[in-house]
C-alpha positions as CSV (number, residue, x, y, z in Angstrom):
1,M,98.7,247.3,19.5
2,N,101.7,248.4,19.0
3,L,103.0,252.5,20.7
4,N,105.5,253.9,17.7
5,G,104.4,252.0,15.3
6,K,107.8,249.8,14.7
7,K,108.5,246.2,14.8
8,Y,111.2,244.6,16.9
9,K,112.5,241.5,16.3
10,I,112.9,239.8,19.9
11,G,114.3,236.9,21.9
12,V,112.5,235.4,24.9
13,L,115.3,233.1,26.4
14,G,112.7,230.6,28.7
15,A,109.8,229.2,28.1
16,G,108.8,228.7,31.8
17,S,105.3,231.1,32.4
18,W,107.5,234.2,32.9
19,G,109.1,233.9,29.9
20,I,105.5,232.6,28.2
21,A,103.4,235.8,29.2
22,L,105.6,238.2,28.3
23,A,106.0,236.4,24.9
24,L,102.3,236.6,24.3
25,V,102.6,240.6,25.2
26,L,105.1,240.8,23.1
27,D,103.2,239.0,20.2
28,Y,100.2,241.0,20.9
29,N,101.6,244.4,20.3
30,E,102.9,242.6,17.0
31,H,106.9,242.1,17.7
32,Q,108.4,239.2,16.2
33,V,109.2,236.8,18.7
34,T,110.9,233.7,19.7
35,L,111.1,232.4,22.9
36,W,113.8,229.3,23.2
37,E,112.9,226.3,25.5
38,F,116.4,224.6,26.6
39,R,115.1,221.1,26.8
40,P,114.9,220.3,23.4
41,D,111.8,217.5,23.7
42,A,109.5,220.2,25.6
43,A,110.5,222.4,22.4
44,V,109.0,220.6,20.3
45,Q,106.1,219.4,21.5
46,L,105.8,223.6,22.7
47,Q,106.1,224.4,18.5
48,K,103.8,221.5,17.1
49,T,100.8,222.0,20.0
50,R,101.1,225.5,21.3
51,D,99.3,224.3,24.6
52,A,101.4,225.5,27.7
53,K,99.8,223.6,30.1
54,E,102.9,222.6,32.1
55,F,103.1,226.2,33.2
56,L,100.1,227.7,32.2
57,P,97.1,225.8,31.8
58,G,94.3,226.9,29.6
59,I,96.5,228.7,27.6
60,K,97.8,228.6,23.7
61,L,100.8,230.5,21.6
62,P,99.6,232.1,19.1
63,R,101.2,230.3,15.5
64,T,103.0,233.7,15.7
65,I,105.5,232.7,18.4
66,E,108.0,230.9,17.3
67,V,109.4,228.3,19.7
68,M,112.9,226.8,19.3
69,N,115.8,224.8,21.2
70,N,119.0,226.3,19.2
71,F,120.0,228.9,21.5
72,E,122.3,231.4,19.5
73,E,119.2,231.0,16.4
74,S,116.8,232.8,19.2
75,C,119.7,235.1,19.4
76,S,121.6,236.4,16.9
77,S,119.6,238.3,14.7
78,K,117.6,240.0,17.9
79,D,117.0,243.7,18.9
80,V,115.7,242.7,22.1
81,I,116.9,239.7,24.6
82,V,114.9,238.7,27.7
83,V,116.3,236.5,30.2
84,A,113.3,234.7,31.9
85,V,115.1,232.0,33.5
86,P,115.5,231.6,37.5
87,S,118.3,233.9,39.1
88,H,120.4,231.3,39.6
89,V,120.5,230.3,35.9
90,V,121.6,234.0,35.1
91,R,124.9,233.7,35.0
92,S,125.2,230.3,32.9
93,I,122.7,232.6,29.9
94,G,125.2,236.0,30.5
95,Q,128.5,233.1,29.2
96,R,126.5,231.8,26.7
97,L,125.1,235.1,25.1
98,N,128.7,236.1,25.5
99,E,129.1,233.5,23.0
100,V,126.4,234.2,20.2
101,Q,127.6,236.1,17.1
102,F,125.2,238.8,17.5
103,K,124.5,241.1,13.6
104,H,124.0,243.7,15.9
105,L,123.9,244.3,19.4
106,P,120.8,243.7,21.2
107,I,119.2,245.2,24.2
108,I,119.5,242.9,27.7
109,V,115.9,242.6,29.4
110,N,116.1,240.7,32.8
111,V,112.9,239.6,34.4
112,A,114.7,237.2,37.2
113,K,114.0,238.1,40.8
114,G,116.6,236.9,42.7
115,I,120.4,237.7,43.9
116,E,122.8,235.0,43.1
117,N,124.3,233.5,46.5
118,D,128.1,232.9,45.4
119,T,128.6,236.4,44.6
120,L,125.8,238.8,45.9
121,M,125.1,240.2,43.2
122,R,122.1,241.8,41.6
123,M,121.4,240.0,38.1
124,S,121.8,243.2,36.2
125,Q,125.5,243.1,36.8
126,V,125.9,239.6,36.9
127,L,125.0,239.7,33.0
128,D,127.1,242.9,33.0
129,Q,129.7,240.4,34.0
130,T,129.4,237.8,32.0
131,V,128.7,239.7,28.5
132,S,131.9,241.4,27.3
133,W,129.6,243.8,24.8
134,T,127.4,245.4,26.8
135,N,127.0,247.2,30.0
136,Q,124.6,248.8,32.5
137,N,123.8,251.6,30.3
138,N,122.2,248.1,27.5
139,I,120.3,246.8,30.5
140,V,117.0,246.4,31.5
141,T,115.0,244.5,34.6
142,L,111.3,244.5,34.1
143,S,110.0,244.1,37.8
144,G,106.9,245.4,39.6
145,P,103.7,242.7,40.5
146,S,102.9,240.8,37.4
147,H,101.9,236.7,38.0
148,A,102.3,234.9,34.7
149,E,98.9,233.6,35.3
150,E,97.2,236.9,35.2
151,V,99.7,238.4,32.7
152,S,99.0,235.2,30.6
153,R,95.3,236.2,30.3
154,S,95.6,240.3,29.6
155,I,94.2,240.8,33.4
156,P,95.2,244.6,34.2
157,T,99.1,245.0,35.7
158,A,101.5,247.3,35.9
159,I,105.4,247.0,36.1
160,V,108.9,249.0,36.1
161,S,111.2,249.2,33.2
162,A,114.5,250.2,35.5
163,S,118.4,251.1,33.5
164,A,120.8,253.3,34.5
165,N,119.8,254.8,30.7
166,L,116.8,256.3,30.9
167,K,116.3,256.2,26.8
168,T,116.8,252.6,27.2
169,A,114.3,252.4,29.9
170,E,112.0,254.4,27.9
171,L,112.5,252.2,24.4
172,I,111.8,249.2,26.2
173,Q,108.8,251.1,28.4
174,Q,106.9,251.5,24.8
175,I,107.7,247.9,23.4
176,F,106.4,246.4,26.3
177,M,103.6,248.4,26.8
178,N,99.2,248.0,25.9
179,E,96.4,248.4,27.5
180,F,96.1,245.2,29.8
181,F,100.6,245.8,30.5
182,R,101.2,249.4,32.1
183,V,104.6,250.3,32.0
184,Y,106.7,253.2,34.0
185,T,110.0,253.8,33.8
186,N,112.8,254.1,36.7
187,Q,116.6,254.7,36.9
188,D,116.7,253.5,40.2
189,I,117.6,250.1,39.0
190,I,118.9,248.4,42.5
191,G,116.1,249.5,44.3
192,V,113.7,247.9,41.5
193,E,116.0,244.8,41.2
194,L,116.4,244.5,45.5
195,G,112.6,245.3,45.9
196,G,112.0,242.5,43.2
197,A,114.3,239.9,45.0
198,L,113.6,241.2,48.9
199,K,110.1,241.0,48.5
200,N,110.1,236.7,48.4
201,I,111.6,236.2,51.7
202,I,108.7,238.2,53.3
203,A,106.4,236.1,50.8
204,I,107.7,233.2,52.1
205,A,107.3,234.6,56.2
206,A,103.6,235.1,55.0
207,G,103.4,231.9,53.9
208,I,104.8,230.4,57.3
209,C,102.3,232.7,58.7
210,D,98.9,231.3,56.8
211,G,100.5,227.6,57.4
212,A,100.6,227.8,60.7
213,G,97.1,228.9,61.8
214,F,98.2,233.1,62.1
215,G,95.7,235.4,61.6
216,D,95.1,238.6,59.4
217,N,96.5,240.7,62.3
218,T,99.7,239.0,61.8
219,K,99.9,239.4,58.5
220,A,99.5,243.2,58.5
221,A,102.4,243.5,60.7
222,L,104.3,241.6,59.0
223,Q,104.4,243.3,55.7
224,P,105.1,247.1,56.3
225,R,108.1,245.7,58.7
226,G,109.6,242.9,56.4
227,L,109.0,246.4,54.2
228,V,111.0,248.4,56.4
229,E,113.5,245.5,56.1
230,I,114.3,246.2,52.4
231,V,114.5,249.9,52.7
232,R,117.4,249.3,55.3
233,L,119.3,247.0,53.2
234,G,118.3,248.9,49.7
235,T,120.0,252.3,51.2
236,A,123.1,250.7,52.6
237,M,123.7,249.7,48.7
238,G,123.1,252.1,47.3
239,A,118.8,252.9,46.2
240,K,116.7,255.1,46.5
241,P,114.4,254.7,49.4
242,I,111.3,255.8,47.7
243,T,111.8,253.2,45.1
244,F,110.6,250.7,47.5
245,A,106.9,252.3,47.9
246,G,106.6,251.8,44.3
247,L,105.8,249.3,42.5
248,S,109.0,247.3,42.6
249,G,108.5,247.4,46.6
250,M,105.0,247.8,48.0
251,G,103.2,246.8,44.8
252,D,105.3,243.6,44.7
253,L,105.5,242.7,47.7
254,I,101.7,242.8,49.0
255,V,100.9,240.9,45.6
256,T,103.8,238.6,46.2
257,C,102.0,238.0,50.1
258,M,98.4,237.7,49.1
259,S,98.1,235.6,46.1
260,R,97.3,232.3,45.2
261,H,99.7,232.4,43.0
262,S,102.8,233.0,44.8
263,R,105.3,230.6,44.6
264,N,107.1,231.5,47.5
265,R,104.0,232.0,49.9
266,Y,103.1,228.6,49.1
267,V,106.3,227.7,49.8
268,G,106.4,229.4,53.1
269,E,102.6,227.4,54.1
270,Q,103.6,224.2,53.4
271,I,106.1,224.9,55.9
272,G,104.6,226.3,58.6
273,K,102.1,223.4,58.1
274,G,105.1,221.6,60.0
275,R,106.8,220.1,55.9
276,K,110.4,220.1,55.4
277,L,112.1,222.7,52.6
278,N,114.0,220.1,50.5
279,D,110.5,218.1,50.5
280,I,108.4,221.2,49.9
281,L,110.8,221.7,46.3
282,K,111.5,218.6,44.9
283,E,107.3,218.5,44.3
284,M,107.4,221.7,42.7
285,I,107.8,222.6,39.4
286,M,108.7,226.3,39.4
287,V,111.4,227.6,40.9
288,A,110.2,229.6,44.3
289,E,113.7,232.3,43.8
290,G,112.6,233.3,47.5
291,V,114.8,230.1,49.2
292,K,117.9,231.4,47.6
293,T,117.3,234.8,47.5
294,T,117.0,234.8,51.8
295,N,120.2,232.6,51.7
296,S,120.8,235.8,49.8
297,A,120.0,238.6,52.1
298,Y,121.2,237.2,55.1
299,E,124.4,237.0,54.1
300,L,123.8,241.0,52.8
301,S,122.9,241.8,56.3
302,K,125.7,241.2,58.2
303,K,127.7,242.8,55.3
304,Y,126.8,245.6,55.6
305,N,125.7,245.6,59.5
306,I,121.8,245.3,58.5
307,E,119.4,244.5,61.4
308,M,116.8,242.5,59.3
309,P,115.0,240.1,61.6
310,I,111.8,238.8,59.9
311,T,115.0,237.8,57.2
312,T,117.0,236.5,60.1
313,Q,114.0,234.2,61.5
314,A,113.4,233.3,57.7
315,Y,116.2,232.2,57.6
316,Q,117.2,230.2,60.6
317,I,113.3,228.5,59.4
318,L,114.5,227.3,56.1
319,F,118.4,226.6,56.4
320,E,118.7,225.5,60.3
321,D,115.4,223.7,60.9
322,K,114.4,226.1,63.2
323,D,110.4,226.3,64.6
324,A,108.1,228.8,63.3
325,R,106.6,229.5,66.5
326,D,109.4,229.8,68.0
327,A,111.0,232.2,65.0
328,L,107.3,234.2,65.9
329,K,107.5,234.4,69.5
330,E,111.3,235.9,69.4
331,L,109.9,238.4,66.8
332,M,107.1,239.1,69.2
333,L,109.9,239.5,72.3
334,R,112.0,241.5,70.8
335,G,113.2,244.8,72.8
336,P,111.0,247.9,72.5
337,K,111.7,250.1,69.6
338,E,110.0,253.2,68.0
339,E,108.7,252.7,64.9
340,R,111.5,254.0,62.2
341,W,110.9,254.1,58.0
342,G,114.0,252.2,57.5
């Protein structure tokens, strides 16, 4: 399916689960897709066998998707570049993009969900800063409740294409959208990016609840109160509160807190069972973005003087070895409050 009939040349940078899933969507939409894998041996293997078993068992890549390890070749003649790497790698990818000799300048689509630790920048800000030939009007962030395991199997999914430039967001909407992958547009890229990043912290907390044996009541309280924290910080950083009631806010929060596919919920669950963070991360193939984002969000809460009690307790559990039950007790025994949105 191709909504506007035009076929685009698209380079997907990153052959992890999400990069592969989006490459499959774009290939289904009849675009010319190149998938860049940074490990030479893995690129050769994936190109040869077409088997995505490392990240998406049971998924095969069609022959129409070209897999390669050459970065410049993956980018130089493309209309769209999809940056599908973990958030802590986005800066280095931006720096490499800045060195590519392009035949014409592409749109950059970010799909990483995180906040850079050192600078506390959102991903579109990192790309805007590192890639000299682009600007915020040429950068789009795709975000929403979208596990790669389901998207790769064409399970109906809805996400948001966010950009300061509505026409750019609409073009990406047309390029990606089909009968199983619905895309909405939004010009509040601050809110969309923060919603996608900050919900991972609450997902870790939800996993801790599961691992520690807390009940449905606990998780049902955690999610709306976590969303309040996201709204507080997001509003202080220039986002529109209503954005967090949508797909990239509430929608992504729900799926990440509840799904068996959620890496962040898994990390929290293992911590709730008494395991150490470093041991959990060492055995994981894929990245749980919420761990680094918890550090960033904790620093942002201090910078903006925002009360974020769940985030604070998650930070202390992850980085200060605080006991999960002690953290919950502190949350429950905080002074009486009026329930407010934000």
